[in-house]
Structures are given as structure tokens and as C-alpha cells.
N, C-alpha and C positions, 0 to 999 in steps of 0.2 A: 596540535593536530588530532591527538586522541579525544579531546573534548568536543571538537567540532563533529568528528565521526559519531561520537556518542549522541549528540544532539540531532545530528541529521539522521541517524538510524531510529531514533525515537520518533521523530517527526515523520519519516517514512512509514513507520509502523502504524502511527495514528492515522495516517492519510489512507492506509490500507483499510482500517477498520471503518473509517467514515464512507469510503466508496462501497465497501461490502454491505454495510447498513443500508445505504441508498440504493443499491442495487436490489436487495432483498425487498426493501419497501416499494420499489417500482414493479417488482415482479409480482408481489402479492396484491398490489393496488390495481387500479384501472388504467395505468399509463400503458403506452406502447411497448411492444416486445423489442423494439429496435433501441430504445432508450436503455432497458434493462441489459441487452447484450453489450452496448457500448460501455456501460459502467462495468460490467464483468470484465471486458476487455482492458479497461484502465486498471482494475484490481490486478490482474496478472501482471501487468506492467509495473505497477508499484510494488509488488511482491518481489519482482525480480530486482528492482532498485534497492528494496529494504535489505534483501539477502545479501546483495553485493556490499552494501554499507556495514552489515554486522560482519560479514567475514573480514572486511578491511579493518573494523575495529579490533577484531580478535587478533588478527595477524600483527597490527601495531603494538598490541599490549603484551605480546610474548617477550 
């Protein structure tokens, strides 16, 4: 179980990084503001998921 949580937390953290970079790229580029807003909302949701997975991993390893 702890190995699965470790890999899921790592994957969620990398997903946050990808969405953050995409959001910043669209913000600085000539895309629509709504796409940038949507990506930033996705980032917040993914950060929440990543934090929950990291907390679960820490609690299991106690």
C-alpha cells in the first residue's frame, strides 16, 4: 500500500508541475484568459489531491 501511495503522490506532484507550467505558458502567451483560468483551477485541485496523498503516505509510514 505504501508503495502505491508513494507513486501516486509522485505522479500527482508531477501533474501539478505540468499544469502549472502550461498555465503560466498560456498566461504569458497569446491564448485566451479563460484557458489560463481553467488550468489554474485544475492546478488547485491537483494540489489538493497531491497533499492528501502525501499525508496518507506519511500516516501509513508511521
